[in-house]
DRENPA-3360 file (N, C-alpha, C; in nm, 2 decimals, always signed):
BEGIN
1 = MDIMFPAL = +1.41/-0.90/-0.68/+1.31/-0.81/-0.73/+1.37/-0.67/-0.76 ~ +1.48/-0.63/-0.69/+1.54/-0.51/-0.72/+1.60/-0.50/-0.86 ~ +1.64/-0.61/-0.92/+1.68/-0.61/-1.06/+1.57/-0.58/-1.16 ~ +1.46/-0.64/-1.13/+1.34/-0.62/-1.22/+1.28/-0.48/-1.20 ~ +1.29/-0.43/-1.08/+1.23/-0.30/-1.04/+1.33/-0.21/-0.97 ~ +1.42/-0.15/-1.05/+1.53/-0.07/-0.99/+1.48/+0.05/-0.91 ~ +1.36/+0.10/-0.94/+1.30/+0.21/-0.86/+1.28/+0.17/-0.71 ~ +1.27/+0.05/-0.68/+1.24/+0.00/-0.55/+1.37/+0.01/-0.46;
9 = TSLSDHDI = +1.49/+0.02/-0.52/+1.61/+0.01/-0.44/+1.62/+0.12/-0.34 ~ +1.56/+0.23/-0.36/+1.57/+0.34/-0.27/+1.47/+0.33/-0.15 ~ +1.39/+0.23/-0.14/+1.28/+0.22/-0.04/+1.32/+0.12/+0.07 ~ +1.26/+0.14/+0.18/+1.27/+0.04/+0.29/+1.19/-0.08/+0.26 ~ +1.21/-0.19/+0.33/+1.14/-0.31/+0.30/+0.99/-0.29/+0.32 ~ +0.95/-0.21/+0.42/+0.81/-0.18/+0.44/+0.75/-0.11/+0.33 ~ +0.82/+0.00/+0.28/+0.78/+0.08/+0.17/+0.76/-0.01/+0.04 ~ +0.86/-0.10/+0.02/+0.85/-0.19/-0.10/+0.73/-0.27/-0.09;
17 = DVVVDAVT = +0.70/-0.33/+0.03/+0.58/-0.41/+0.04/+0.45/-0.33/+0.01 ~ +0.44/-0.21/+0.06/+0.33/-0.12/+0.04/+0.31/-0.09/-0.11 ~ +0.43/-0.05/-0.17/+0.42/-0.01/-0.31/+0.38/-0.13/-0.40 ~ +0.45/-0.25/-0.38/+0.42/-0.36/-0.46/+0.27/-0.41/-0.44 ~ +0.22/-0.40/-0.32/+0.08/-0.44/-0.30/-0.01/-0.34/-0.37 ~ +0.01/-0.21/-0.36/-0.08/-0.12/-0.43/-0.07/-0.13/-0.58 ~ +0.05/-0.14/-0.63/+0.06/-0.16/-0.78/+0.00/-0.29/-0.83 ~ +0.02/-0.39/-0.75/-0.04/-0.52/-0.79/-0.19/-0.51/-0.80;
25 = EWCSQHHC = -0.25/-0.44/-0.70/-0.39/-0.43/-0.69/-0.44/-0.34/-0.81 ~ -0.36/-0.23/-0.83/-0.40/-0.14/-0.94/-0.39/-0.21/-1.08 ~ -0.29/-0.29/-1.10/-0.27/-0.37/-1.22/-0.38/-0.47/-1.24 ~ -0.42/-0.53/-1.13/-0.53/-0.63/-1.13/-0.66/-0.56/-1.17 ~ -0.69/-0.44/-1.11/-0.81/-0.37/-1.15/-0.81/-0.32/-1.29 ~ -0.69/-0.29/-1.35/-0.68/-0.24/-1.48/-0.63/-0.34/-1.59 ~ -0.64/-0.47/-1.54/-0.61/-0.58/-1.63/-0.48/-0.57/-1.71 ~ -0.37/-0.54/-1.63/-0.24/-0.53/-1.69/-0.14/-0.60/-1.60;
33 = DIQSCRGQ = -0.03/-0.64/-1.65/+0.08/-0.70/-1.58/+0.17/-0.60/-1.52 ~ +0.22/-0.63/-1.40/+0.31/-0.53/-1.33/+0.44/-0.51/-1.41 ~ +0.47/-0.61/-1.49/+0.60/-0.60/-1.57/+0.57/-0.53/-1.71 ~ +0.44/-0.49/-1.74/+0.41/-0.42/-1.86/+0.45/-0.28/-1.85 ~ +0.44/-0.21/-1.96/+0.47/-0.06/-1.96/+0.38/+0.01/-1.86 ~ +0.25/-0.02/-1.86/+0.16/+0.04/-1.77/+0.19/+0.01/-1.62 ~ +0.23/-0.12/-1.60/+0.26/-0.16/-1.47/+0.39/-0.09/-1.42 ~ +0.49/-0.08/-1.50/+0.61/-0.01/-1.47/+0.59/+0.14/-1.44;
41 = FALAVAVD = +0.50/+0.20/-1.52/+0.47/+0.34/-1.49/+0.39/+0.36/-1.36 ~ +0.30/+0.27/-1.33/+0.23/+0.27/-1.20/+0.33/+0.25/-1.09 ~ +0.43/+0.16/-1.11/+0.53/+0.14/-1.01/+0.61/+0.27/-0.98 ~ +0.65/+0.34/-1.09/+0.72/+0.46/-1.07/+0.64/+0.57/-1.00 ~ +0.51/+0.58/-1.04/+0.42/+0.68/-0.97/+0.41/+0.64/-0.82 ~ +0.40/+0.52/-0.79/+0.38/+0.47/-0.65/+0.51/+0.50/-0.57 ~ +0.62/+0.47/-0.63/+0.75/+0.50/-0.56/+0.76/+0.65/-0.53 ~ +0.73/+0.73/-0.63/+0.74/+0.87/-0.62/+0.65/+0.92/-0.51;
49 = AVQSSANY = +0.53/+0.87/-0.51/+0.43/+0.91/-0.41/+0.47/+0.87/-0.26 ~ +0.53/+0.75/-0.25/+0.58/+0.71/-0.12/+0.70/+0.79/-0.07 ~ +0.78/+0.82/-0.16/+0.90/+0.91/-0.13/+0.86/+1.05/-0.10 ~ +0.75/+1.10/-0.16/+0.71/+1.23/-0.14/+0.63/+1.25/-0.01 ~ +0.54/+1.15/+0.02/+0.45/+1.17/+0.14/+0.44/+1.05/+0.23 ~ +0.47/+0.94/+0.18/+0.46/+0.81/+0.26/+0.32/+0.80/+0.32 ~ +0.21/+0.84/+0.24/+0.08/+0.82/+0.29/+0.03/+0.69/+0.23 ~ +0.06/+0.58/+0.31/+0.03/+0.45/+0.27/-0.12/+0.42/+0.25;
57 = DTLLQHLS = -0.20/+0.48/+0.33/-0.34/+0.44/+0.33/-0.41/+0.49/+0.20 ~ -0.36/+0.59/+0.13/-0.42/+0.64/+0.01/-0.34/+0.61/-0.12 ~ -0.24/+0.52/-0.11/-0.16/+0.50/-0.22/-0.24/+0.45/-0.34 ~ -0.32/+0.35/-0.32/-0.40/+0.29/-0.43/-0.49/+0.40/-0.49 ~ -0.55/+0.48/-0.41/-0.64/+0.59/-0.46/-0.55/+0.69/-0.54 ~ -0.43/+0.72/-0.49/-0.34/+0.81/-0.56/-0.31/+0.76/-0.70 ~ -0.28/+0.63/-0.71/-0.25/+0.57/-0.84/-0.37/+0.58/-0.93 ~ -0.49/+0.55/-0.88/-0.61/+0.56/-0.97/-0.63/+0.71/-1.02;
65 = EKLGEQ = -0.61/+0.80/-0.93/-0.62/+0.94/-0.97/-0.52/+0.99/-1.07 ~ -0.39/+0.95/-1.04/-0.28/+0.99/-1.13/-0.28/+0.92/-1.26 ~ -0.32/+0.79/-1.26/-0.31/+0.71/-1.38/-0.44/+0.70/-1.46 ~ -0.55/+0.72/-1.39/-0.68/+0.71/-1.45/-0.70/+0.58/-1.52 ~ -0.75/+0.59/-1.64/-0.78/+0.47/-1.72/-0.68/+0.45/-1.83 ~ -0.55/+0.49/-1.81/-0.45/+0.48/-1.91/-0.44/+0.34/-1.96;
% end
């Protein structure tokens, strides 16, 4: 997975699980693939959010607020 998503290499295993779960859910809600441009952007936003605050409980909400209906 690290090769497909290099942004994840800086995270712990737990953080990776949280980020992937949140981005997968966001992508599902917005009908896009995690490997698409939108999915990759959501992944980058999620990694940045976890590195900044590690507020796991609101990560999906943070993605929705930051990304809106892109």
